[in-house]
C-alpha atoms as a printed R data frame, in Angstrom:
    type eleno elety resid chain resno       x       y       z
1   ATOM     1    CA   MET     A     1 -33.156  -9.769  21.008
2   ATOM     2    CA   ALA     A     2 -31.168  -6.002  21.765
3   ATOM     3    CA   THR     A     3 -28.702  -8.206  24.062
4   ATOM     4    CA   GLY     A     4 -28.202 -10.011  21.429
5   ATOM     5    CA   MET     A     5 -27.540  -7.795  18.727
6   ATOM     6    CA   GLN     A     6 -25.053  -6.152  21.293
7   ATOM     7    CA   THR     A     7 -23.013  -9.260  21.571
8   ATOM     8    CA   ARG     A     8 -22.864  -9.669  17.848
9   ATOM     9    CA   GLY     A     9 -21.605  -6.581  17.434
10  ATOM    10    CA   ARG     A    10 -19.209  -6.661  20.234
11  ATOM    11    CA   VAL     A    11 -17.803  -9.951  18.395
12  ATOM    12    CA   GLU     A    12 -17.307  -8.312  15.290
13  ATOM    13    CA   THR     A    13 -15.252  -5.394  16.813
14  ATOM    14    CA   VAL     A    14 -13.118  -7.481  18.304
15  ATOM    15    CA   MET     A    15 -12.577  -9.740  15.398
16  ATOM    16    CA   ARG     A    16 -12.045  -6.777  12.714
17  ATOM    17    CA   ARG     A    17  -9.350  -4.957  15.762
18  ATOM    18    CA   LEU     A    18  -7.937  -8.546  15.345
19  ATOM    19    CA   GLU     A    19  -8.281  -8.428  11.406
20  ATOM    20    CA   THR     A    20  -6.441  -5.437  11.684
21  ATOM    21    CA   ALA     A    21  -3.030  -6.674  13.659
22  ATOM    22    CA   LEU     A    22  -2.878  -9.586  11.273
23  ATOM    23    CA   LEU     A    23  -3.016  -7.302   8.405
24  ATOM    24    CA   ASP     A    24  -0.399  -4.864  10.007
25  ATOM    25    CA   GLY     A    25   1.807  -7.223  10.919
26  ATOM    26    CA   SER     A    26   1.170  -6.903  14.637
27  ATOM    27    CA   LEU     A    27   0.687 -10.479  14.634
28  ATOM    28    CA   PRO     A    28   2.548 -11.942  11.981
29  ATOM    29    CA   ALA     A    29   2.370 -15.998  10.889
30  ATOM    30    CA   GLY     A    30   3.451 -18.119  13.610
31  ATOM    31    CA   ALA     A    31   2.442 -15.679  16.286
32  ATOM    32    CA   GLN     A    32   0.832 -16.830  19.456
33  ATOM    33    CA   LEU     A    33  -2.303 -15.056  20.198
34  ATOM    34    CA   PRO     A    34  -2.566 -13.236  23.695
35  ATOM    35    CA   ALA     A    35  -4.507 -15.771  26.250
36  ATOM    36    CA   GLU     A    36  -8.143 -15.018  26.197
37  ATOM    37    CA   ARG     A    37  -8.593 -13.623  29.784
38  ATOM    38    CA   LEU     A    38  -5.605 -10.695  28.176
39  ATOM    39    CA   LEU     A    39  -7.645 -10.341  24.885
40  ATOM    40    CA   ALA     A    40 -10.595  -9.811  27.259
41  ATOM    41    CA   GLN     A    41  -9.075  -7.293  29.155
42  ATOM    42    CA   GLN     A    42  -7.416  -5.238  26.656
43  ATOM    43    CA   TYR     A    43 -10.720  -4.783  24.700
44  ATOM    44    CA   GLY     A    44 -12.988  -4.234  27.420
45  ATOM    45    CA   VAL     A    45 -15.538  -7.548  26.509
46  ATOM    46    CA   SER     A    46 -15.898 -10.824  27.879
47  ATOM    47    CA   ARG     A    47 -13.959 -14.157  27.495
48  ATOM    48    CA   ASN     A    48 -17.109 -15.435  25.561
49  ATOM    49    CA   THR     A    49 -17.052 -12.469  23.219
50  ATOM    50    CA   VAL     A    50 -13.154 -12.879  22.376
51  ATOM    51    CA   ARG     A    51 -13.535 -16.782  22.050
52  ATOM    52    CA   GLU     A    52 -16.591 -16.646  19.139
53  ATOM    53    CA   ALA     A    53 -14.319 -13.683  17.411
54  ATOM    54    CA   VAL     A    54 -11.150 -16.093  17.383
55  ATOM    55    CA   GLN     A    55 -13.561 -19.311  16.665
56  ATOM    56    CA   ARG     A    56 -15.116 -17.060  13.367
57  ATOM    57    CA   LEU     A    57 -10.903 -16.108  12.399
58  ATOM    58    CA   ALA     A    58 -10.187 -19.788  13.022
59  ATOM    59    CA   ALA     A    59 -13.037 -20.985  10.544
60  ATOM    60    CA   ARG     A    60 -11.401 -18.510   7.849
61  ATOM    61    CA   GLY     A    61  -8.441 -20.434   8.097
62  ATOM    62    CA   LEU     A    62  -6.523 -17.145   9.917
63  ATOM    63    CA   VAL     A    63  -5.621 -18.577  13.092
64  ATOM    64    CA   ARG     A    64  -5.156 -22.358  14.086
65  ATOM    65    CA   SER     A    65  -5.699 -23.602  17.782
66  ATOM    66    CA   ARG     A    66  -2.993 -26.333  18.942
67  ATOM    67    CA   ARG     A    67  -3.842 -28.183  21.567
68  ATOM    68    CA   GLY     A    68  -2.250 -27.652  24.692
69  ATOM    69    CA   ALA     A    69  -0.218 -24.677  23.336
70  ATOM    70    CA   GLY     A    70  -2.759 -22.023  22.488
71  ATOM    71    CA   VAL     A    71  -4.046 -20.044  19.414
72  ATOM    72    CA   PHE     A    72  -1.535 -19.194  16.473
73  ATOM    73    CA   VAL     A    73  -1.406 -16.951  13.174
74  ATOM    74    CA   THR     A    74  -1.385 -19.272  10.052
75  ATOM    75    CA   ASP     A    75   0.412 -18.330   7.218
76  ATOM    76    CA   GLN     A    76  -2.806 -18.157   5.083
77  ATOM    77    CA   LEU     A    77  -2.490 -14.554   4.174
78  ATOM    78    CA   ARG     A    78   1.097 -14.641   3.071
79  ATOM    79    CA   THR     A    79   0.881 -17.958   0.873
80  ATOM    80    CA   GLY     A    80  -2.276 -19.267   0.315
81  ATOM    81    CA   MET     A    81  -3.929 -19.607  -3.194
82  ATOM    82    CA   ALA     A    82  -7.250 -19.858  -1.793
83  ATOM    83    CA   SER     A    83  -6.631 -17.022   0.565
84  ATOM    84    CA   PRO     A    84  -9.706 -15.012   2.736
85  ATOM    85    CA   TRP     A    85  -8.013 -11.775   0.970
86  ATOM    86    CA   SER     A    86 -11.143 -11.339  -0.343
87  ATOM    87    CA   GLN     A    87 -12.953 -10.842   2.527
88  ATOM    88    CA   LEU     A    88 -10.590  -8.930   4.308
89  ATOM    89    CA   VAL     A    89 -10.849  -6.714   1.372
90  ATOM    90    CA   ALA     A    90 -13.969  -5.940   1.363
91  ATOM    91    CA   ASP     A    91 -14.516  -5.447   5.250
92  ATOM    92    CA   HIS     A    92 -11.299  -3.135   5.191
93  ATOM    93    CA   PRO     A    93 -11.759  -1.046   2.098
94  ATOM    94    CA   ALA     A    94  -8.391   1.217   3.183
95  ATOM    95    CA   LEU     A    95  -6.208  -2.125   2.214
96  ATOM    96    CA   ARG     A    96  -7.606  -1.717  -1.511
97  ATOM    97    CA   ASP     A    97  -5.399   1.200  -1.871
98  ATOM    98    CA   ASP     A    98  -2.770  -0.122  -0.050
99  ATOM    99    CA   ILE     A    99  -2.627  -2.958  -2.758
100 ATOM   100    CA   LEU     A   100  -3.358  -1.106  -5.805
101 ATOM   101    CA   GLU     A   101  -0.503   1.589  -4.142
102 ATOM   102    CA   PHE     A   102   1.784  -1.615  -4.285
103 ATOM   103    CA   ARG     A   103   0.557  -2.975  -7.734
104 ATOM   104    CA   ARG     A   104   1.563   0.583  -9.520
105 ATOM   105    CA   VAL     A   105   5.021   0.400  -7.891
106 ATOM   106    CA   LEU     A   106   5.924  -3.197  -8.725
107 ATOM   107    CA   GLU     A   107   3.757  -3.700 -12.108
108 ATOM   108    CA   GLY     A   108   5.111  -0.410 -13.375
109 ATOM   109    CA   ALA     A   109   8.527  -1.945 -12.966
110 ATOM   110    CA   THR     A   110   8.261  -5.497 -14.395
111 ATOM   111    CA   ALA     A   111   6.347  -3.678 -17.340
112 ATOM   112    CA   TYR     A   112   8.979  -1.631 -17.959
113 ATOM   113    CA   PHE     A   113  11.679  -4.583 -18.043
114 ATOM   114    CA   ALA     A   114   9.592  -6.721 -19.604
115 ATOM   115    CA   ALA     A   115   9.500  -4.571 -22.969
116 ATOM   116    CA   GLN     A   116  13.634  -4.736 -22.315
117 ATOM   117    CA   ARG     A   117  13.618  -8.053 -22.305
118 ATOM   118    CA   ALA     A   118  10.530 -10.763 -22.719
119 ATOM   119    CA   SER     A   119  11.699 -13.148 -25.737
120 ATOM   120    CA   THR     A   120   9.681 -13.530 -28.683
121 ATOM   121    CA   GLY     A   121   7.746 -16.323 -27.330
122 ATOM   122    CA   GLU     A   122   6.405 -14.104 -24.613
123 ATOM   123    CA   ARG     A   123   5.478 -11.297 -26.782
124 ATOM   124    CA   ALA     A   124   3.317 -13.832 -28.584
125 ATOM   125    CA   GLN     A   125   1.637 -15.046 -25.444
126 ATOM   126    CA   ILE     A   126   1.190 -11.561 -24.186
127 ATOM   127    CA   MET     A   127  -0.693 -10.559 -27.851
128 ATOM   128    CA   ALA     A   128  -2.639 -13.383 -27.108
129 ATOM   129    CA   LEU     A   129  -3.617 -12.944 -23.753
130 ATOM   130    CA   LEU     A   130  -4.821  -9.806 -24.924
131 ATOM   131    CA   ALA     A   131  -6.726 -11.353 -27.957
132 ATOM   132    CA   GLU     A   132  -8.604 -13.348 -25.394
133 ATOM   133    CA   LEU     A   133  -9.155 -10.008 -23.231
134 ATOM   134    CA   GLU     A   134 -11.109  -8.951 -26.848
135 ATOM   135    CA   GLN     A   135 -12.855 -12.126 -27.443
136 ATOM   136    CA   ALA     A   136 -14.228 -11.983 -23.823
137 ATOM   137    CA   ARG     A   137 -15.055  -8.455 -24.218
138 ATOM   138    CA   ALA     A   138 -17.263  -9.579 -27.487
139 ATOM   139    CA   ASP     A   139 -18.841 -12.437 -25.757
140 ATOM   140    CA   ASP     A   140 -19.485  -9.920 -23.020
141 ATOM   141    CA   ASP     A   141 -17.969 -12.574 -20.638
142 ATOM   142    CA   LYS     A   142 -17.081 -10.360 -17.872
143 ATOM   143    CA   HIS     A   143 -15.620 -13.055 -15.438
144 ATOM   144    CA   GLY     A   144 -13.862 -14.330 -18.276
145 ATOM   145    CA   GLU     A   145 -12.270 -10.958 -19.189
146 ATOM   146    CA   ALA     A   146 -11.224 -10.644 -15.482
147 ATOM   147    CA   GLN     A   147  -9.532 -13.807 -15.532
148 ATOM   148    CA   ALA     A   148  -7.287 -13.096 -18.790
149 ATOM   149    CA   ASP     A   149  -6.852  -9.979 -17.361
150 ATOM   150    CA   ALA     A   150  -5.118 -11.406 -14.135
151 ATOM   151    CA   ARG     A   151  -3.360 -14.044 -16.099
152 ATOM   152    CA   LEU     A   152  -1.579 -11.001 -18.697
153 ATOM   153    CA   HIS     A   153  -0.212  -9.413 -15.545
154 ATOM   154    CA   GLU     A   154   1.340 -12.686 -14.397
155 ATOM   155    CA   VAL     A   155   3.014 -12.877 -18.039
156 ATOM   156    CA   ILE     A   156   4.158  -9.257 -17.760
157 ATOM   157    CA   ALA     A   157   6.213 -10.100 -14.692
158 ATOM   158    CA   GLN     A   158   7.813 -13.326 -15.919
159 ATOM   159    CA   ALA     A   159   8.639 -11.587 -18.962
160 ATOM   160    CA   SER     A   160  10.526  -8.894 -16.860
161 ATOM   161    CA   HIS     A   161  12.948 -11.722 -16.311
162 ATOM   162    CA   ASN     A   162  14.490  -9.956 -13.180
163 ATOM   163    CA   THR     A   163  14.788 -12.371 -10.336
164 ATOM   164    CA   MET     A   164  13.699 -10.462  -7.320
165 ATOM   165    CA   PHE     A   165  10.652  -9.510  -9.344
166 ATOM   166    CA   LEU     A   166   9.442 -12.726 -10.061
167 ATOM   167    CA   HIS     A   167  10.252 -13.807  -6.401
168 ATOM   168    CA   LEU     A   168   8.277 -11.237  -5.144
169 ATOM   169    CA   HIS     A   169   5.006 -11.565  -7.871
170 ATOM   170    CA   THR     A   170   5.370 -15.407  -7.019
171 ATOM   171    CA   SER     A   171   5.262 -15.248  -3.308
172 ATOM   172    CA   ILE     A   172   1.788 -13.084  -3.590
173 ATOM   173    CA   ILE     A   173   0.968 -14.076  -6.542
174 ATOM   174    CA   GLY     A   174  -2.533 -15.588  -5.275
175 ATOM   175    CA   MET     A   175  -3.445 -12.116  -3.615
176 ATOM   176    CA   LEU     A   176  -2.827 -10.452  -6.704
177 ATOM   177    CA   ARG     A   177  -4.491 -12.646  -9.077
178 ATOM   178    CA   GLU     A   178  -7.367 -13.037  -6.632
179 ATOM   179    CA   HIS     A   179  -7.511  -8.642  -6.291
180 ATOM   180    CA   ILE     A   180  -6.984  -8.163 -10.024
181 ATOM   181    CA   THR     A   181 -10.095 -10.814 -11.077
182 ATOM   182    CA   ILE     A   182 -12.277  -9.013  -7.628
183 ATOM   183    CA   ASN     A   183 -11.643  -5.752  -9.019
184 ATOM   184    CA   GLY     A   184 -11.643  -6.796 -12.837
185 ATOM   185    CA   THR     A   185 -15.038  -8.215 -12.277
186 ATOM   186    CA   GLY     A   186 -16.327  -5.484 -10.452
187 ATOM   187    CA   LEU     A   187 -15.323  -2.371 -12.413
188 ATOM   188    CA   ARG     A   188 -16.587  -4.068 -15.621
189 ATOM   189    CA   GLN     A   189 -19.951  -4.522 -14.068
190 ATOM   190    CA   GLN     A   190 -20.095  -0.908 -13.580
191 ATOM   191    CA   ASP     A   191 -20.506   0.096 -17.345
192 ATOM   192    CA   ASP     A   192 -19.726  -0.316 -21.347
193 ATOM   193    CA   ALA     A   193 -17.518   2.384 -21.106
194 ATOM   194    CA   THR     A   194 -15.324   1.712 -18.310
195 ATOM   195    CA   SER     A   195 -14.990  -2.036 -19.835
196 ATOM   196    CA   LEU     A   196 -13.999  -0.794 -23.344
197 ATOM   197    CA   GLN     A   197 -11.643   1.752 -21.160
198 ATOM   198    CA   LEU     A   198  -9.817  -1.231 -19.494
199 ATOM   199    CA   LEU     A   199  -9.337  -2.762 -22.404
200 ATOM   200    CA   SER     A   200  -8.229   0.003 -24.410
201 ATOM   201    CA   GLN     A   201  -5.420   0.186 -21.560
202 ATOM   202    CA   HIS     A   202  -4.560  -3.450 -21.696
203 ATOM   203    CA   ARG     A   203  -3.924  -2.495 -25.445
204 ATOM   204    CA   THR     A   204  -1.898   0.324 -25.191
205 ATOM   205    CA   LEU     A   205   0.274  -1.857 -22.132
206 ATOM   206    CA   CYS     A   206   0.578  -4.982 -24.456
207 ATOM   207    CA   GLU     A   207   1.512  -2.475 -27.807
208 ATOM   208    CA   ALA     A   208   4.505  -0.727 -26.082
209 ATOM   209    CA   ILE     A   209   5.866  -4.137 -24.224
210 ATOM   210    CA   CYS     A   210   5.722  -5.708 -27.552
211 ATOM   211    CA   ALA     A   211   7.037  -2.559 -29.249
212 ATOM   212    CA   SER     A   212  10.210  -2.664 -26.930
213 ATOM   213    CA   GLN     A   213   9.110   0.842 -25.619
214 ATOM   214    CA   PRO     A   214   9.621   0.567 -21.892
215 ATOM   215    CA   GLU     A   215   8.767   4.368 -20.657
216 ATOM   216    CA   GLU     A   216   5.485   3.977 -22.395
217 ATOM   217    CA   ALA     A   217   5.072   0.851 -20.972
218 ATOM   218    CA   ARG     A   218   5.557   1.830 -17.691
219 ATOM   219    CA   THR     A   219   3.346   5.005 -17.783
220 ATOM   220    CA   ALA     A   220   0.697   2.391 -19.508
221 ATOM   221    CA   MET     A   221   0.777   0.003 -16.414
222 ATOM   222    CA   GLN     A   222   0.368   3.066 -13.982
223 ATOM   223    CA   SER     A   223  -1.967   4.949 -15.943
224 ATOM   224    CA   HIS     A   224  -4.228   1.652 -16.105
225 ATOM   225    CA   ILE     A   225  -3.581   0.903 -12.460
226 ATOM   226    CA   ASP     A   226  -4.259   5.011 -11.473
227 ATOM   227    CA   PHE     A   227  -7.667   4.648 -13.301
228 ATOM   228    CA   VAL     A   228  -8.746   1.546 -11.310
229 ATOM   229    CA   ARG     A   229  -7.600   2.962  -7.760
230 ATOM   230    CA   THR     A   230 -10.131   6.149  -8.735
231 ATOM   231    CA   ARG     A   231 -13.061   4.010 -10.083
232 ATOM   232    CA   VAL     A   232 -12.398   1.566  -7.222
233 ATOM   233    CA   THR     A   233 -12.124   4.462  -4.335
234 ATOM   234    CA   SER     A   234 -15.926   6.398  -5.781
235 ATOM   235    CA   ASP     A   235 -17.146   3.107  -5.187
236 ATOM   236    CA   ASP     A   236 -16.473   3.028  -1.519
237 ATOM   237    CA   ASP     A   237 -17.620   7.021  -1.596
């Protein structure tokens, strides 16, 4: 029993170290993993332990074995709409703060430019999604509210009419949608007060954008993400 638990623990440790290399870019998409023998020496474990850890990563689509060539990192983390980000974020809490820090910068800017550039149709779409958020809140539909939340952030990015922001947002849209939905659902399940605060923050944001107030829109977006960041961090403690 103890030996089995120790083996599983070693597999888990190797898997986490490989995941960290995927996350920090040490093993970028397309890179070939070192041979089992080298990884076993590097991590001080058996080749069987390395093999099992790699098989687990392969099962999640993070690496792929090519017959006669070796094991290679897939681009699943970077482009996959059904990427394993949710599991990696759960296993690596520090990544959540990195994502929120990134979102604060990117989405603060998209809100600013959306307030300057959104068309009449885009403003109407933003207010329609706010109405969806309010209706989902009234229906106590936390998952529906979180999904409308994610769509709202996408529409705001589109309304910025900045080619680079749009390209960056589109290239990671799957990860951002997944991240916003996961965090939004989790936070709304904490208590009614948190859910009401999130709705109030989105209302302030949408009203600033539709009133063509860029500084207020950026402040509202950044304050919203700061709130999420504080709650997610305190939830980890």
